[in-house]
DSSP file (Angstrom, degrees, kcal/mol; ACC not computed):
  #  RESIDUE AA STRUCTURE BP1 BP2  ACC     N-H-->O    O-->H-N    N-H-->O    O-->H-N    TCO  KAPPA ALPHA  PHI   PSI    X-CA   Y-CA   Z-CA
    1    1 A M              0   0    0      0, 0.0     2,-0.4     0, 0.0    28,-0.2   0.000 360.0 360.0 360.0 138.9   81.7 -106.0  -39.4
    2    2 A S  E     -a   29   0A   0     26,-3.0    28,-2.7     2,-0.0     2,-0.5  -0.976 360.0-155.9-124.6 139.3   84.7 -103.7  -39.4
    3    3 A L  E     -a   30   0A   0     -2,-0.4     2,-0.5    26,-0.2    28,-0.2  -0.952   2.6-165.8-117.2 133.0   88.3 -104.4  -40.4
    4    4 A M  E     -a   31   0A   0     26,-2.7    28,-3.3    -2,-0.5     2,-0.5  -0.969   9.2-156.6-116.8 121.6   91.2 -102.5  -39.1
    5    5 A V  E     +a   32   0A   0     -2,-0.5     2,-0.3    26,-0.2    28,-0.2  -0.831  23.8 161.2 -99.5 127.3   94.5 -103.1  -41.1
    6    6 A S  E     +a   33   0A   0     26,-3.0    28,-2.5    -2,-0.5     2,-0.3  -0.932  14.5 176.1-141.2 162.5   97.7 -102.5  -39.2
    7    7 A T  E     +a   34   0A   0     -2,-0.3     2,-0.3    26,-0.2    26,-0.0  -0.973   1.6 171.8-159.9 158.4  101.4 -103.2  -39.3
    8    8 A N  E >   -a   35   0A   0     26,-0.6     3,-1.4    -2,-0.3    28,-1.0  -0.954  50.4 -92.7-158.8 171.9  104.6 -102.4  -37.5
    9    9 A S  T 3  S+     0   0    0     -2,-0.3    28,-0.1     1,-0.3    -1,-0.0   0.703 120.7  59.4 -68.0 -18.1  108.2 -103.5  -37.5
   10   10 A Q  T 3  S+     0   0    0     26,-0.0     2,-0.7     2,-0.0    -1,-0.3   0.655  81.9  95.9 -84.5 -14.3  107.5 -106.0  -34.7
   11   11 A T    <   +     0   0    0     -3,-1.4    26,-0.4    23,-0.2    25,-0.3  -0.681  42.6 165.5 -80.3 115.2  104.9 -107.9  -36.8
   12   12 A K        +     0   0    0     -2,-0.7     2,-0.3     1,-0.2    -1,-0.2   0.694  61.2  28.0-102.6 -24.7  106.7 -110.8  -38.4
   13   13 A I  S    S-     0   0    0     21,-0.1    -1,-0.2    25,-0.0     2,-0.1  -0.930  92.7 -86.1-137.7 159.9  103.7 -112.9  -39.5
   14   14 A V        -     0   0    0     -2,-0.3     2,-0.4    20,-0.1    20,-0.2  -0.429  50.5-178.2 -64.5 133.0  100.1 -112.4  -40.6
   15   15 A E  E     -B   33   0A   0     18,-2.1    18,-3.1    -2,-0.1     2,-0.5  -0.992  23.6-154.4-137.6 145.8   97.8 -112.3  -37.7
   16   16 A V  E     -B   32   0A   0     -2,-0.4     2,-0.4    16,-0.2    16,-0.2  -0.986  22.7-173.3-113.8 123.8   94.0 -111.9  -37.2
   17   17 A K  E     -B   31   0A   0     14,-2.9    14,-3.3    -2,-0.5     3,-0.2  -0.917  27.2 -33.8-123.8 148.0   93.1 -110.5  -33.8
   18   18 A G  E     -     0   0A   0     -2,-0.4    12,-0.2     1,-0.3     2,-0.1  -0.757  30.3-124.3 117.9-164.5   89.7 -110.0  -32.3
   19   19 A P  E     -     0   0A   0      0, 0.0     2,-0.4     0, 0.0    -1,-0.3   0.479  29.9-168.1 -91.1 157.8   87.0 -109.5  -32.5
   20   20 A S  E     -B   29   0A   0      9,-2.6     9,-2.7    -3,-0.2     2,-0.5  -0.856  21.5-136.7 -97.1 147.4   86.2 -106.6  -30.3
   21   21 A R  E     -B   28   0A   0     -2,-0.4     2,-0.7     7,-0.2     7,-0.2  -0.890  21.0-168.8-116.3 131.4   82.5 -106.0  -29.9
   22   22 A D  E  >> +B   27   0A   0      5,-2.9     5,-1.8    -2,-0.5     4,-1.3  -0.830  14.6 178.6-108.0  88.5   80.6 -102.8  -29.9
   23   23 A T  T  45S+     0   0    0     -2,-0.7    -1,-0.2     1,-0.2     5,-0.0   0.835  75.0  58.4 -64.2 -32.6   77.3 -104.1  -28.7
   24   24 A R  T  45S+     0   0    0      1,-0.2    -1,-0.2    -3,-0.1    -2,-0.0   0.924 120.1  28.7 -62.7 -42.7   75.6 -100.7  -28.7
   25   25 A N  T  45S-     0   0    0     -3,-0.2    -1,-0.2     2,-0.1    -2,-0.2   0.427 107.1-124.6 -97.7  -1.5   76.2 -100.3  -32.5
   26   26 A K  T  <5 +     0   0    0     -4,-1.3     2,-0.4     1,-0.2    -3,-0.2   0.949  60.4 144.2  59.0  51.4   76.2 -104.0  -33.2
   27   27 A I  E   < - B   0  22A   0     -5,-1.8    -5,-2.9   -26,-0.0     2,-0.4  -0.978  39.9-157.0-125.0 133.7   79.7 -104.0  -34.8
   28   28 A L  E     - B   0  21A   0     -2,-0.4   -26,-3.0    -7,-0.2     2,-0.5  -0.915  14.0-158.8 -99.9 134.1   82.5 -106.6  -34.6
   29   29 A T  E     -aB   2  20A   0     -9,-2.7    -9,-2.6    -2,-0.4     2,-0.4  -0.978   5.9-168.3-119.7 126.4   85.9 -105.2  -35.3
   30   30 A W  E     -a    3   0A   0    -28,-2.7   -26,-2.7    -2,-0.5     2,-0.5  -0.880  14.2-138.7-109.2 141.2   88.7 -107.5  -36.4
   31   31 A G  E     -aB   4  17A   0    -14,-3.3   -14,-2.9    -2,-0.4     2,-0.6  -0.888  10.1-161.2 -99.6 128.2   92.3 -106.5  -36.5
   32   32 A L  E     -aB   5  16A   0    -28,-3.3   -26,-3.0    -2,-0.5     2,-0.5  -0.945   9.1-163.5-110.7 113.9   94.4 -107.6  -39.5
   33   33 A W  E     -aB   6  15A   0    -18,-3.1   -18,-2.1    -2,-0.6   -26,-0.2  -0.865   6.1-168.7-102.6 122.4   98.1 -107.5  -38.7
   34   34 A L  E     -a    7   0A   0    -28,-2.5     2,-0.9    -2,-0.5   -26,-0.6  -0.862  31.3-104.0-115.2 145.7  100.5 -107.5  -41.7
   35   35 A P  E  >  -a    8   0A   0      0, 0.0     4,-1.4     0, 0.0   -23,-0.1  -0.527  31.1-164.9 -75.5 106.3  104.3 -108.0  -41.6
   36   36 A Y  H >> S+     0   0    0    -28,-1.0     4,-2.8    -2,-0.9     3,-0.7   0.911  84.4  48.0 -52.4 -56.4  105.8 -104.5  -42.3
   37   37 A E  H 3> S+     0   0    0    -26,-0.4     4,-1.8   -29,-0.3    -1,-0.2   0.868 109.6  54.3 -60.4 -38.2  109.3 -105.5  -43.1
   38   38 A E  H 34 S+     0   0    0      1,-0.2    -1,-0.3     2,-0.2     4,-0.2   0.841 114.4  42.9 -63.3 -32.2  108.1 -108.2  -45.6
   39   39 A I  H X< S+     0   0    0     -4,-1.4     3,-1.1    -3,-0.7    -2,-0.2   0.949 115.8  43.4 -81.8 -51.2  106.0 -105.6  -47.4
   40   40 A V  H 3< S+     0   0    0     -4,-2.8    -2,-0.2     1,-0.3    -3,-0.2   0.714 111.0  54.6 -74.8 -18.1  108.4 -102.7  -47.5
   41   41 A R  T 3< S+     0   0    0     -4,-1.8    -1,-0.3    -5,-0.3    -2,-0.2   0.555  87.3 102.4 -87.7  -7.8  111.4 -104.7  -48.6
   42   42 A N  S <  S-     0   0    0     -3,-1.1     3,-0.3    -4,-0.2     4,-0.1  -0.483  80.2-126.3 -76.5 148.8  109.6 -106.2  -51.5
   43   43 A D  S    S+     0   0    0      1,-0.3     2,-0.5    -2,-0.1    -1,-0.1   0.836 107.7  34.7 -62.0 -33.9  110.4 -104.8  -55.0
   44   44 A D     >  -     0   0    0      1,-0.1     4,-1.7    -5,-0.0     3,-0.3  -0.888  69.8-173.0-124.9  99.9  106.7 -104.1  -55.4
   45   45 A E  H  > S+     0   0    0     -2,-0.5     4,-3.1    -3,-0.3     5,-0.2   0.819  83.4  61.5 -63.3 -31.1  105.0 -103.2  -52.2
   46   46 A R  H  > S+     0   0    0      1,-0.2     4,-2.5     2,-0.2    -1,-0.2   0.934 105.9  44.6 -62.0 -45.3  101.6 -103.3  -53.7
   47   47 A Q  H  > S+     0   0    0     -3,-0.3     4,-2.4     2,-0.2    -1,-0.2   0.890 115.2  48.4 -65.9 -38.9  101.8 -107.0  -54.6
   48   48 A A  H  X S+     0   0    0     -4,-1.7     4,-2.6     2,-0.2     5,-0.3   0.930 111.7  49.0 -66.3 -46.1  103.2 -107.8  -51.2
   49   49 A F  H  X S+     0   0    0     -4,-3.1     4,-3.0     1,-0.2     5,-0.3   0.938 112.3  48.2 -61.8 -46.8  100.6 -105.9  -49.4
   50   50 A I  H  X S+     0   0    0     -4,-2.5     4,-2.6    -5,-0.2     5,-0.3   0.923 111.5  51.4 -55.9 -44.6   97.8 -107.5  -51.5
   51   51 A M  H  X S+     0   0    0     -4,-2.4     4,-1.5     1,-0.2    -2,-0.2   0.944 115.8  38.9 -60.1 -49.7   99.3 -111.0  -50.8
   52   52 A Y  H  X S+     0   0    0     -4,-2.6     4,-1.9     2,-0.2    -1,-0.2   0.859 113.7  55.3 -73.0 -35.2   99.5 -110.5  -47.1
   53   53 A F  H  X S+     0   0    0     -4,-3.0     4,-2.2    -5,-0.3    -2,-0.2   0.951 111.6  44.8 -61.7 -46.5   96.1 -108.7  -46.8
   54   54 A F  H  X S+     0   0    0     -4,-2.6     4,-2.4    -5,-0.3    -1,-0.2   0.815 106.9  58.6 -73.9 -25.1   94.3 -111.6  -48.6
   55   55 A E  H  X S+     0   0    0     -4,-1.5     4,-1.8    -5,-0.3    -1,-0.2   0.922 109.9  44.5 -60.3 -41.6   96.1 -114.1  -46.4
   56   56 A S  H  X S+     0   0    0     -4,-1.9     4,-2.6     2,-0.2    -2,-0.2   0.868 111.2  53.4 -70.7 -35.9   94.6 -112.4  -43.4
   57   57 A I  H  X S+     0   0    0     -4,-2.2     4,-3.1     2,-0.2     5,-0.2   0.901 108.1  50.8 -64.1 -41.7   91.2 -112.2  -45.1
   58   58 A K  H  X S+     0   0    0     -4,-2.4     4,-1.5     2,-0.2    -1,-0.2   0.922 110.8  48.6 -60.0 -44.7   91.3 -115.9  -45.8
   59   59 A M  H  X S+     0   0    0     -4,-1.8     4,-0.6     2,-0.2    -2,-0.2   0.935 116.2  43.3 -60.8 -47.5   92.1 -116.6  -42.2
   60   60 A L  H >< S+     0   0    0     -4,-2.6     3,-1.6     1,-0.2     4,-0.2   0.962 114.1  47.4 -64.2 -53.2   89.3 -114.4  -41.0
   61   61 A F  H ><>S+     0   0    0     -4,-3.1     5,-2.3     1,-0.3     3,-1.5   0.663  95.1  73.6 -73.0 -15.8   86.6 -115.5  -43.4
   62   62 A A  H ><5S+     0   0    0     -4,-1.5     3,-1.7     1,-0.3    -1,-0.3   0.857  90.1  61.2 -56.1 -34.5   87.3 -119.1  -42.8
   63   63 A K  T <<5S+     0   0    0     -3,-1.6    -1,-0.3    -4,-0.6    -2,-0.2   0.699 106.3  46.3 -64.9 -17.9   85.6 -118.5  -39.4
   64   64 A Y  T < 5S-     0   0    0     -3,-1.5    -1,-0.3    -4,-0.2    -2,-0.2   0.109 122.1-106.1-111.3  18.5   82.5 -117.6  -41.5
   65   65 A D  T < 5S+     0   0    0     -3,-1.7     2,-0.5     1,-0.2    -3,-0.2   0.743  71.7 143.2  63.4  27.3   82.7 -120.6  -43.8
   66   66 A V      < -     0   0    0     -5,-2.3    -1,-0.2    -8,-0.1    -2,-0.2  -0.869  48.9-125.1 -93.7 129.3   84.0 -118.6  -46.8
   67   67 A T     >  -     0   0    0     -2,-0.5     4,-1.9     1,-0.1     5,-0.2  -0.306   9.1-123.4 -77.5 156.0   86.5 -120.7  -48.7
   68   68 A A  H  > S+     0   0    0      1,-0.2     4,-2.4     2,-0.2     5,-0.1   0.844 113.9  59.0 -64.1 -31.9   90.0 -119.7  -49.6
   69   69 A E  H  > S+     0   0    0      2,-0.2     4,-1.3     1,-0.2    -1,-0.2   0.913 104.2  49.2 -62.7 -42.1   89.0 -120.4  -53.2
   70   70 A E  H  > S+     0   0    0      1,-0.2     4,-1.2     2,-0.2     3,-0.3   0.921 112.7  47.1 -63.6 -44.1   86.3 -117.8  -53.1
   71   71 A I  H  X S+     0   0    0     -4,-1.9     4,-2.9     1,-0.2    -2,-0.2   0.884 105.9  60.2 -64.4 -37.0   88.6 -115.2  -51.6
   72   72 A S  H  X S+     0   0    0     -4,-2.4     4,-2.3     1,-0.2    -1,-0.2   0.818  99.3  56.5 -63.8 -30.4   91.3 -116.0  -54.2
   73   73 A I  H  X S+     0   0    0     -4,-1.3     4,-1.7    -3,-0.3    -1,-0.2   0.944 111.1  43.1 -61.3 -48.3   88.9 -115.0  -57.0
   74   74 A V  H  X S+     0   0    0     -4,-1.2     4,-2.7     2,-0.2     5,-0.2   0.908 111.3  55.4 -63.1 -44.9   88.5 -111.6  -55.4
   75   75 A E  H  X S+     0   0    0     -4,-2.9     4,-2.8     1,-0.2     5,-0.2   0.921 106.8  50.1 -58.3 -45.5   92.3 -111.4  -54.7
   76   76 A R  H  X S+     0   0    0     -4,-2.3     4,-2.4     1,-0.2    -1,-0.2   0.922 111.5  49.0 -63.3 -40.9   93.1 -111.9  -58.4
   77   77 A Q  H  X S+     0   0    0     -4,-1.7     4,-1.9     2,-0.2    -2,-0.2   0.907 113.2  46.2 -64.6 -42.0   90.6 -109.2  -59.5
   78   78 A V  H  X S+     0   0    0     -4,-2.7     4,-2.7     2,-0.2     5,-0.3   0.920 112.8  49.7 -65.6 -43.3   92.0 -106.8  -57.0
   79   79 A R  H  X>S+     0   0    0     -4,-2.8     4,-2.3    -5,-0.2     5,-0.6   0.921 109.4  52.0 -59.2 -45.4   95.6 -107.6  -58.0
   80   80 A D  H  X5S+     0   0    0     -4,-2.4     4,-0.9    -5,-0.2    -1,-0.2   0.901 114.6  43.1 -61.0 -42.9   94.7 -107.1  -61.7
   81   81 A V  H  <5S+     0   0    0     -4,-1.9    -1,-0.2    -5,-0.2    -2,-0.2   0.911 122.9  33.9 -70.5 -44.0   93.2 -103.7  -61.1
   82   82 A I  H ><5S+     0   0    0     -4,-2.7     3,-1.6    -5,-0.2     6,-0.3   0.958 118.5  46.5 -81.3 -52.3   95.8 -102.3  -58.7
   83   83 A V  H 3<5S+     0   0    0     -4,-2.3    -3,-0.2    -5,-0.3    -1,-0.1   0.861 115.9  45.9 -63.2 -37.6   99.1 -103.8  -60.0
   84   84 A N  T 3<<S+     0   0    0     -4,-0.9    -1,-0.3    -5,-0.6    -2,-0.2   0.345  95.3  91.0 -86.4   5.6   98.3 -103.0  -63.6
   85   85 A N    X   -     0   0    0     -3,-1.6     3,-2.0     1,-0.1     4,-0.2  -0.898  61.6-157.7-107.6 113.4   97.2  -99.5  -62.8
   86   86 A P  G >  S+     0   0    0      0, 0.0     3,-1.2     0, 0.0    -1,-0.1   0.690  89.1  72.1 -62.8 -17.0  100.0  -96.9  -63.0
   87   87 A N  G 3  S+     0   0    0      1,-0.3    -5,-0.1     3,-0.0    -3,-0.0   0.731  96.7  51.7 -70.1 -20.6   97.9  -94.6  -60.7
   88   88 A Y  G <  S+     0   0    0     -3,-2.0     2,-0.4    -6,-0.3    -1,-0.3   0.354  91.4  94.9 -94.4   3.2   98.7  -97.0  -57.8
   89   89 A Y    <   -     0   0    0     -3,-1.2     2,-0.4    -4,-0.2   -45,-0.0  -0.829  49.1-179.7-101.6 132.9  102.4  -96.9  -58.4
   90   90 A V        -     0   0    0     -2,-0.4     2,-0.3     0, 0.0    -3,-0.0  -0.996  28.3-125.1-132.0 128.1  104.6  -94.6  -56.5
   91   91 A E    >   -     0   0    0     -2,-0.4     3,-1.4     1,-0.2     4,-0.3  -0.561  14.8-143.5 -70.4 128.0  108.4  -94.3  -56.8
   92   92 A K  G >  S+     0   0    0     -2,-0.3     3,-1.6     1,-0.3    -1,-0.2   0.848  97.8  64.5 -58.9 -35.4  110.0  -94.8  -53.4
   93   93 A E  G 3  S+     0   0    0      1,-0.3    -1,-0.3     3,-0.0    -2,-0.1   0.635  87.0  72.2 -67.4 -14.2  112.7  -92.2  -54.3
   94   94 A L  G <  S+     0   0    0     -3,-1.4     2,-0.6     1,-0.1    -1,-0.3   0.671  92.6  63.1 -74.0 -16.5  110.0  -89.5  -54.5
   95   95 A F  S <  S-     0   0    0     -3,-1.6     2,-0.3    -4,-0.3    -1,-0.1  -0.936  72.4-154.3-113.6 120.0  109.6  -89.5  -50.8
   96   96 A E        -     0   0    0     -2,-0.6     2,-0.1     1,-0.1    -3,-0.0  -0.676  32.1-102.1 -89.6 148.0  112.4  -88.6  -48.4
   97   97 A E        -     0   0    0     -2,-0.3     2,-0.5     1,-0.1    -1,-0.1  -0.431  32.2-143.3 -69.2 140.6  112.4  -89.9  -44.9
   98   98 A I        -     0   0    0     -2,-0.1     2,-0.8    -3,-0.0    -1,-0.1  -0.906   7.1-139.1-108.1 126.8  111.2  -87.5  -42.3
   99   99 A D        +     0   0    0     -2,-0.5     3,-0.3     1,-0.1    -2,-0.0  -0.760  26.5 170.7 -87.1 112.2  113.0  -87.6  -38.9
  100  100 A L    >   +     0   0    0     -2,-0.8     3,-1.2     1,-0.2    -1,-0.1   0.200  46.1 107.3-103.7  14.0  110.3  -87.2  -36.2
  101  101 A S  T 3  S+     0   0    0      1,-0.3    -1,-0.2     3,-0.0    -2,-0.0   0.716  74.1  57.7 -71.4 -19.8  112.6  -88.0  -33.3
  102  102 A D  T 3  S+     0   0    0     -3,-0.3     2,-0.4     2,-0.1    -1,-0.3   0.589  81.9 107.5 -86.4  -8.4  112.7  -84.3  -32.1
  103  103 A I    <   -     0   0    0     -3,-1.2     2,-0.8     1,-0.1    -3,-0.0  -0.559  62.6-146.2 -75.3 127.1  108.9  -84.1  -31.7
  104  104 A D        -     0   0    0     -2,-0.4    -1,-0.1     1,-0.1    -2,-0.1  -0.834  15.0-176.4 -93.6 108.5  107.7  -84.1  -28.1
  105  105 A F              0   0    0     -2,-0.8    -1,-0.1     1,-0.2    -2,-0.0   0.452 360.0 360.0 -85.7  -1.5  104.3  -85.9  -28.1
  106  106 A D              0   0    0      0, 0.0    -1,-0.2     0, 0.0    -2,-0.0   0.494 360.0 360.0 -89.6 360.0  103.7  -85.2  -24.4
């Protein structure tokens, strides 16, 4: 199983899409779509990302009879490690926005 996590400004709610099948390599790929604006507007993007990511994981793994309670145990452990770790914190002000509108991609 392969998971692809994606987001864009058009995504308003958590969605699980797929699976796409690679029969030759015997891989299922699921798309996990997270709401971009809800994440970046949050005071702590890490917590918002974790919350929406695990919401999508719960939706996906319910298809495989994994309970939300089991996923919540992992979610708490991940949150504890990432949110309480200063290595995962980045000040938004450290990054200036880059204007890519002049780039010709053709």
